C-alpha positions as CSV (number, residue, x, y, z in Angstrom):
1,M,-17.1,76.5,46.8
2,A,-15.2,76.2,43.5
3,D,-17.6,78.6,41.9
4,H,-16.7,81.5,44.1
5,A,-13.3,81.0,45.8
6,R,-10.9,79.7,43.2
7,K,-8.8,81.1,40.5
8,E,-6.6,79.9,37.7
9,G,-2.9,79.5,38.3
10,G,-2.9,81.3,41.7
11,R,-3.7,84.7,40.1
12,R,-6.4,87.0,41.4
13,P,-9.5,87.1,39.1
14,H,-10.3,90.4,37.5
15,G,-13.8,91.9,37.1
16,D,-15.9,89.1,38.4
17,G,-16.6,90.8,41.7
18,R,-16.0,87.8,44.0
19,H,-16.1,88.9,47.6
20,A,-15.0,87.1,50.8
21,V,-15.8,88.3,54.3
22,V,-13.8,87.3,57.3
23,I,-15.4,87.7,60.8
24,G,-12.7,88.7,63.2
25,G,-9.4,90.5,62.7
26,S,-7.2,88.4,65.1
27,L,-4.4,86.1,63.9
28,A,-6.6,83.4,62.4
29,G,-8.8,86.0,60.6
30,L,-5.9,88.0,59.3
31,L,-4.1,84.9,57.9
32,A,-7.4,83.6,56.4
33,A,-7.9,87.0,54.7
34,H,-4.4,86.8,53.3
35,V,-5.0,83.4,51.7
36,L,-8.4,84.4,50.4
37,A,-7.0,87.5,48.7
38,G,-5.5,85.2,46.2
39,H,-8.9,83.8,45.3
40,A,-11.3,86.7,45.4
41,D,-11.3,90.3,44.1
42,R,-12.1,91.7,47.5
43,V,-11.7,90.5,51.1
44,T,-13.3,92.4,54.0
45,V,-12.3,91.8,57.5
46,V,-15.0,92.7,60.0
47,E,-13.5,93.5,63.5
48,R,-15.6,94.5,66.5
49,D,-12.6,96.5,68.0
50,R,-10.8,99.6,66.8
51,I,-7.7,98.2,65.2
52,P,-4.7,99.7,67.0
53,D,-1.8,101.3,65.1
54,G,0.8,99.5,67.0
55,P,1.4,96.3,69.1
56,E,-1.3,97.1,71.7
57,P,-3.8,94.7,73.5
58,R,-7.4,94.8,72.3
59,P,-10.6,94.3,74.4
60,G,-11.7,91.6,71.9
61,V,-8.7,89.5,72.7
62,P,-9.0,89.1,76.5
63,Q,-6.1,86.6,76.7
64,C,-3.8,89.0,74.9
65,R,-2.1,90.1,78.2
66,H,-1.2,86.5,79.0
67,A,1.6,84.2,78.0
68,H,1.8,83.2,74.3
69,V,4.3,81.1,72.6
70,L,4.9,80.6,68.9
71,L,5.9,76.9,68.4
72,E,8.2,75.8,65.6
73,S,5.2,74.6,63.6
74,G,3.6,78.0,63.7
75,R,6.8,79.8,62.8
76,L,7.2,77.5,59.7
77,A,3.6,78.1,58.7
78,L,4.0,81.9,59.1
79,D,7.2,81.9,57.0
80,S,5.3,79.9,54.3
81,L,2.5,82.3,54.2
82,L,4.5,85.6,54.8
83,P,8.0,84.9,53.5
84,G,10.6,86.5,55.7
85,F,8.3,86.8,58.7
86,T,10.7,85.1,61.1
87,A,13.3,87.7,60.3
88,E,10.8,90.4,61.0
89,L,9.9,88.8,64.3
90,R,13.6,88.6,65.4
91,A,14.2,92.1,64.3
92,A,11.3,93.2,66.5
93,G,13.1,91.6,69.5
94,A,10.9,88.6,70.0
95,P,12.9,86.2,72.3
96,R,13.9,82.9,70.8
97,V,14.1,80.1,73.4
98,G,15.9,76.9,72.5
99,M,14.3,73.8,74.0
100,P,15.4,72.3,76.3
101,E,18.7,74.3,76.7
102,D,17.3,77.7,77.4
103,M,14.6,76.8,79.9
104,V,14.8,75.5,83.5
105,A,11.7,73.3,83.3
106,W,9.9,70.8,85.5
107,S,7.6,68.1,84.1
108,G,7.3,65.5,86.8
109,G,11.0,65.9,87.2
110,W,13.6,68.4,86.1
111,I,14.3,68.3,82.3
112,R,18.0,68.0,81.3
113,R,19.2,71.2,79.6
114,T,20.9,69.7,76.6
115,A,21.3,71.2,73.1
116,P,18.1,72.5,71.6
117,T,16.1,70.4,69.1
118,T,13.4,73.0,68.6
119,H,12.7,76.7,69.4
120,I,9.8,78.8,70.6
121,H,9.2,82.5,70.4
122,T,7.9,84.1,73.6
123,G,7.2,87.7,72.6
124,S,3.8,89.2,73.3
125,R,0.7,88.3,71.4
126,A,0.2,92.0,70.6
127,Q,3.6,92.2,68.9
128,L,3.1,89.2,66.8
129,E,-0.4,90.1,65.8
130,H,0.8,93.6,64.9
131,L,3.5,92.3,62.6
132,V,1.1,89.9,60.9
133,R,-1.5,92.7,60.5
134,R,1.0,95.1,59.0
135,R,1.9,92.5,56.3
136,V,-1.6,91.3,55.6
137,L,-3.3,94.7,55.4
138,A,-0.7,96.0,53.0
139,D,-2.6,94.0,50.3
140,P,-4.9,96.5,48.5
141,A,-7.5,93.7,48.0
142,I,-8.1,93.5,51.8
143,R,-10.1,96.1,53.6
144,T,-11.2,96.3,57.2
145,V,-14.5,97.4,58.8
146,E,-13.7,98.3,62.4
147,S,-15.8,98.9,65.5
148,T,-18.4,96.7,63.9
149,E,-19.7,93.3,65.0
150,A,-21.3,90.5,63.0
151,V,-24.8,89.7,64.4
152,G,-26.0,87.2,61.9
153,L,-25.7,85.5,58.5
154,T,-27.8,86.1,55.4
155,G,-28.9,83.5,52.9
156,D,-30.6,80.2,53.6
157,A,-29.9,76.6,54.5
158,L,-28.4,76.0,51.1
159,R,-26.0,78.9,50.8
160,V,-24.7,81.8,52.9
161,R,-25.0,85.1,51.0
162,G,-23.5,87.5,53.5
163,V,-23.2,88.9,57.0
164,L,-25.5,91.1,59.0
165,L,-23.5,93.9,60.7
166,R,-24.1,96.3,63.5
167,E,-21.9,99.3,64.1
168,R,-20.5,99.7,67.7
169,G,-19.6,103.3,67.3
170,G,-16.3,105.0,66.4
171,T,-14.6,104.9,63.1
172,N,-15.1,102.0,60.7
173,G,-13.5,101.0,57.5
174,T,-16.0,102.7,55.3
175,G,-15.1,106.1,56.6
176,G,-18.3,106.4,58.6
177,G,-18.5,107.0,62.4
178,G,-20.9,107.9,65.1
179,A,-21.9,106.3,68.3
180,S,-25.3,104.9,67.3
181,G,-24.4,101.3,68.0
182,H,-27.8,100.2,66.6
183,R,-27.6,100.7,62.9
184,Q,-27.6,97.4,61.0
185,R,-26.7,96.6,57.4
186,T,-26.0,93.6,55.2
187,L,-22.7,93.0,53.7
188,A,-23.1,90.6,50.7
189,A,-20.4,87.9,50.2
190,D,-19.7,84.9,48.2
191,L,-17.8,83.3,51.1
192,V,-18.0,84.0,54.8
193,V,-15.2,82.8,57.1
194,D,-15.9,82.8,60.9
195,A,-12.7,83.6,62.8
196,S,-14.5,85.3,65.7
197,G,-12.9,83.1,68.4
198,R,-14.1,80.7,71.1
199,G,-17.2,82.8,71.7
200,S,-18.5,82.3,68.1
201,R,-22.2,82.7,67.6
202,A,-22.2,81.1,64.2
203,P,-24.0,77.9,65.4
204,R,-27.0,80.0,66.3
205,W,-26.8,82.0,63.1
206,L,-26.8,78.8,61.1
207,A,-29.8,77.5,63.0
208,A,-31.6,80.7,62.2
209,L,-31.1,80.0,58.5
210,G,-32.7,76.6,58.9
211,A,-29.3,74.8,58.7
212,E,-27.9,72.3,61.2
213,P,-25.5,73.7,63.8
214,P,-22.4,71.6,64.4
215,Q,-22.0,69.1,67.2
216,E,-19.7,70.4,70.0
217,E,-17.1,68.5,72.0
218,S,-15.8,69.9,75.2
219,I,-13.4,69.1,78.0
220,D,-13.0,71.7,80.9
221,T,-10.8,71.3,83.9
222,G,-11.8,74.7,85.2
223,Q,-8.2,75.8,85.0
224,A,-7.7,79.5,85.5
225,Y,-4.6,81.5,85.2
226,A,-3.2,85.0,86.1
227,S,-0.4,86.9,84.5
228,R,1.8,89.9,85.3
229,V,4.8,91.6,83.7
230,Y,7.9,92.2,85.8
231,R,11.3,93.7,85.4
232,D,14.2,91.4,86.6
233,A,16.0,93.4,89.4
234,G,18.7,90.7,89.9
235,A,21.0,88.5,87.8
236,H,18.7,87.5,85.0
237,L,16.7,84.8,86.8
238,G,19.9,83.6,88.5
239,T,20.8,81.5,85.5
240,E,21.9,81.9,81.9
241,A,18.6,80.2,81.0
242,L,16.0,82.5,79.5
243,A,12.9,81.1,81.2
244,Y,11.4,78.9,84.0
245,W,8.4,76.7,83.4
246,F,6.4,74.1,85.5
247,Y,4.1,71.8,83.6
248,P,1.0,70.3,85.3
249,N,0.0,66.7,85.6
250,P,-2.8,64.8,87.4
251,S,-0.8,64.6,90.6
252,Q,0.7,68.1,90.5
253,T,-2.0,70.4,89.1
254,Y,-0.3,73.8,89.4
255,A,1.5,75.3,86.4
256,G,3.3,78.5,85.4
257,G,6.6,80.1,85.1
258,V,8.6,83.1,83.8
259,L,8.9,83.9,80.1
260,P,11.0,86.7,78.4
261,L,9.3,89.4,76.4
262,E,10.6,91.6,73.5
263,D,11.3,94.7,75.7
264,G,13.5,92.9,78.2
265,S,10.8,92.4,80.7
266,H,9.4,89.0,81.8
267,L,5.8,87.7,81.9
268,V,4.9,85.5,84.9
269,A,2.0,83.2,84.5
270,L,0.4,81.1,87.3
271,A,-2.4,78.5,86.8
272,G,-4.5,76.3,88.9
273,L,-7.6,74.1,88.5
274,R,-11.2,74.8,89.6
275,G,-11.1,75.9,93.2
276,Q,-7.4,76.6,93.0
277,E,-7.5,79.8,90.9
278,P,-4.6,82.1,91.3
279,P,-5.5,85.5,92.8
280,T,-4.7,88.8,91.1
281,D,-3.8,91.0,94.2
282,D,-0.2,91.7,94.8
283,A,0.4,89.6,97.9
284,G,-1.9,86.7,96.7
285,F,-0.2,86.5,93.3
286,T,3.2,86.2,94.9
287,A,2.1,83.8,97.5
288,F,0.4,81.5,94.9
289,A,3.8,80.9,93.2
290,A,4.9,79.1,96.3
291,R,2.5,76.3,95.4
292,L,4.6,75.3,92.4
293,P,6.8,72.2,92.9
294,H,9.9,74.3,93.6
295,P,10.3,77.9,95.1
296,L,12.3,79.2,92.1
297,V,9.5,81.4,90.8
298,H,8.3,82.5,94.2
299,E,11.8,83.5,95.2
300,W,12.3,85.5,92.0
301,L,9.1,87.3,92.4
302,R,10.1,88.6,95.8
303,T,12.9,90.7,94.2
304,A,11.4,91.4,90.8
305,E,9.8,94.8,90.0
306,P,6.1,94.6,88.9
307,R,5.4,96.5,85.7
308,T,1.7,95.8,85.3
309,P,-1.3,94.7,87.4
310,A,-2.0,91.0,87.5
311,Y,-4.7,89.9,85.0
312,G,-6.9,86.8,85.4
313,F,-8.4,84.6,82.7
314,R,-10.8,81.6,83.1
315,S,-12.1,80.6,79.7
316,T,-9.8,77.7,79.2
317,A,-12.1,74.8,78.1
318,N,-11.2,72.7,75.1
319,L,-14.0,73.1,72.6
320,R,-14.3,71.7,69.2
321,R,-17.2,72.4,66.7
322,R,-17.6,69.5,64.3
323,Y,-18.2,71.4,61.1
324,D,-16.3,68.6,59.4
325,R,-19.1,66.2,59.8
326,P,-21.9,65.9,57.2
327,G,-25.0,67.8,57.9
328,R,-27.6,70.2,56.5
329,R,-25.2,73.2,56.3
330,P,-24.9,75.9,53.6
331,A,-22.2,76.3,51.1
332,G,-20.1,79.4,51.3
333,F,-19.4,79.3,55.1
334,L,-16.2,78.1,56.9
335,A,-15.0,78.3,60.4
336,T,-11.4,78.6,61.4
337,G,-9.2,79.3,64.4
338,D,-10.8,79.3,67.8
339,A,-14.2,79.5,66.2
340,L,-13.6,75.9,65.0
341,C,-11.4,74.4,67.7
342,T,-10.0,76.1,70.8
343,F,-7.6,74.6,73.3
344,N,-6.6,75.1,76.9
345,P,-4.2,78.0,76.5
346,I,-1.7,76.5,79.0
347,Y,-0.4,74.3,76.2
348,G,0.5,77.3,74.0
349,Q,-0.9,75.9,70.7
350,G,-3.4,78.5,69.6
351,M,-1.3,80.9,67.5
352,S,0.5,78.1,65.8
353,V,-2.7,76.2,64.9
354,A,-4.1,79.5,63.5
355,A,-1.1,79.7,61.2
356,M,-1.2,76.0,60.3
357,S,-5.0,76.4,59.5
358,A,-4.2,79.2,57.1
359,V,-1.7,77.0,55.3
360,A,-4.4,74.2,55.2
361,L,-6.9,76.7,53.7
362,R,-4.3,77.8,51.1
363,D,-3.5,74.3,50.1
364,A,-7.1,73.1,49.9
365,L,-8.1,76.0,47.7
366,A,-5.1,75.6,45.4
367,C,-5.3,71.8,45.0
368,P,-5.5,71.1,41.3
369,R,-6.7,67.5,41.8
370,R,-9.8,68.1,44.0
371,R,-12.6,70.5,43.7
372,P,-12.6,72.7,46.9
373,T,-16.1,72.2,48.1
374,T,-17.1,73.8,51.4
375,L,-17.1,70.5,53.3
376,R,-13.8,69.4,51.8
377,V,-12.1,72.7,52.8
378,Q,-13.7,72.6,56.2
379,R,-12.3,69.1,56.7
380,A,-8.8,70.4,55.8
381,L,-9.1,73.1,58.5
382,F,-10.3,70.5,61.0
383,D,-7.3,68.3,60.2
384,A,-4.9,71.2,60.8
385,S,-6.1,71.4,64.4
386,R,-6.5,67.6,65.1
387,Q,-3.1,66.9,66.7
388,A,-3.2,70.0,68.9
389,W,-6.7,68.8,70.1
390,D,-5.4,65.3,70.8
391,I,-2.6,66.7,72.9
392,S,-4.5,69.4,74.8
393,A,-7.8,67.5,75.3
394,G,-5.9,64.2,76.0
395,A,-3.9,65.9,78.8
396,D,-6.9,67.6,80.3
397,R,-9.1,64.5,80.1
398,A,-6.7,63.0,82.7
399,M,-6.8,66.0,85.1
400,P,-8.9,65.7,88.3
401,G,-12.3,67.4,88.1
402,A,-12.5,67.5,84.3
403,V,-16.0,67.8,82.9
404,G,-17.6,67.8,79.4
405,N,-19.1,65.5,76.9
406,A,-15.6,64.4,75.6
407,V,-14.1,63.4,78.9
408,G,-15.2,59.8,78.7
409,S,-12.4,57.3,78.1
410,R,-12.2,55.4,74.8
411,A,-11.3,51.7,74.4
412,A,-7.8,52.5,73.4
413,D,-7.1,55.0,76.1
414,G,-5.9,52.3,78.6
415,P,-2.9,50.9,76.7
416,V,-2.2,54.1,74.8
417,G,-2.3,56.1,78.1
418,W,0.0,53.5,79.7
419,Y,2.5,53.9,76.9
420,L,2.4,57.7,76.8
421,D,2.9,57.7,80.6
422,R,6.1,55.7,80.0
423,V,7.1,58.3,77.3
424,Q,6.7,61.1,79.7
425,R,8.6,59.4,82.5
426,R,11.6,58.9,80.2
427,Y,11.3,62.4,78.5
428,A,13.0,64.5,81.2
429,G,16.2,62.3,81.4
430,D,16.6,61.1,77.8
431,P,18.1,63.9,75.6
432,L,19.0,61.6,72.7
433,L,15.8,59.9,71.5
434,V,12.7,60.2,73.7
435,G,13.2,63.9,74.4
436,P,13.6,65.2,70.9
437,V,10.8,63.1,69.5
438,F,8.4,64.0,72.3
439,R,9.2,67.7,71.9
440,S,8.7,67.6,68.1
441,V,5.2,66.1,68.7
442,L,4.3,68.7,71.3
443,T,5.4,71.5,69.0
444,L,3.3,70.0,66.2
445,T,6.2,69.5,63.7
446,T,6.0,65.7,63.9
447,P,2.8,63.5,63.9
448,L,1.7,61.7,67.0
449,S,2.6,58.4,65.2
450,A,6.3,59.3,65.7
451,L,5.9,58.3,69.3
452,F,5.1,54.7,68.2
453,A,7.9,54.3,65.6
454,P,9.9,51.1,66.2
455,R,13.1,52.8,67.5
456,M,11.1,55.0,69.8
457,A,8.9,52.1,71.0
458,R,12.0,50.0,71.9
459,A,13.4,52.9,73.9
460,V,10.1,53.4,75.7
461,L,9.3,49.8,76.4
462,F,12.7,48.3,77.0
463,G,15.1,51.2,77.6
464,P,16.2,52.2,81.1
465,V,14.6,55.2,82.8
466,V,17.4,57.7,83.1
467,R,17.1,59.7,86.2
468,P,16.4,63.4,85.6
469,P,18.4,66.0,87.6
470,A,17.7,66.0,91.3
471,A,17.8,69.8,91.5
472,P,17.0,72.7,89.1
473,P,19.6,72.6,86.3
474,M,20.7,76.2,86.6
475,R,23.5,75.5,84.1
476,A,23.1,74.0,80.7
477,E,24.9,70.7,80.0
478,T,26.2,72.2,76.7
479,A,27.7,75.2,78.6
480,G,30.9,73.2,79.2
């Protein structure tokens, strides 16, 4: 990889014609393109949709209409990649929710609303992607090819040489158009990055070149969710809090809540496991909210004003493709974002991991001590998603009805699971130690090992269980 994707001192090479192609113009693809623009003369982003001019949902991102949160780890990564991005996000009105103070939340018990130790942004996915797209595509080294899908790779088992494209009709980045939908052409590249999402076809494309596709690990609870936007017709949720949220667990499998959006409206998300899917009709959606552990959301829905239809989504399996493992795979090909590792969206990790993966790509390519081979860079991308996988897949592995080849317990799952259960039982009522550490792990700003640090372990193993609030904490403890 060093022979085609690296440059001296962080400056773009001139005149050597190095070309990188990114498949997919979503968040992971855009951020990968931004990084690669510092290592290649040209970067082409291939996008199957027409790229909207503003913050609009796209057909190629079916989960775009559903709840998205940007964790603290993702915000830090975006600011590192695109300096000043947080300020742009705030200027665009993206709500900033302090955790736990600004949310009435239930996780096996009501969580005390003490001073925030971390923040999440709950604006729409379309808004955040639009802001990133505007920054990234301002770089003249990056061009887009729209309304075009990748249908294969070119090259052989030793090296990928480009991408086979097929126009889908409409306008593309070359200025052409038409509605043929059948014309194919080859786009040569020195590096191809697959950021096409959870439905990636790259394993089949690699096999067609005579290479070895990656092993896949999966855990699927069959969870489905439905989302709808509302306008609050009353007194702002009946609390000074900004949001409600109910987290699932093996004994209480329903999830959902109410999150603020940038335009003053609220997005309501409801989720249930296989056989308990939330409906999308008006009456059914509202009635389903009554299954949550408390009627807060159900009561709010009865007075709120619907602004959109309810949209359903069912592709929630955790899926990890092990490109990091040795195998007969070509140089010049990388996978990132959901094409590499995708999580159950209920845990809100996807956008943050996309940003963290771009940071990992940047650092791996720029490392002066190690030659950035394809496998080495791919392993860096894998490592960027490891903790999110451990959290999401670990939680889903314990849910009833989970299926997949990664569901089976490991030898350490017994004692580790017992310890983590104690962490979670202390989390809701301990705002001083267990709560902040646990939140920092869940938001991917602190490694999992922090849960086992000596001071934390003493509190978990020997400290008392502080009872969480008996009723929804409608007033923050810090409110006086």
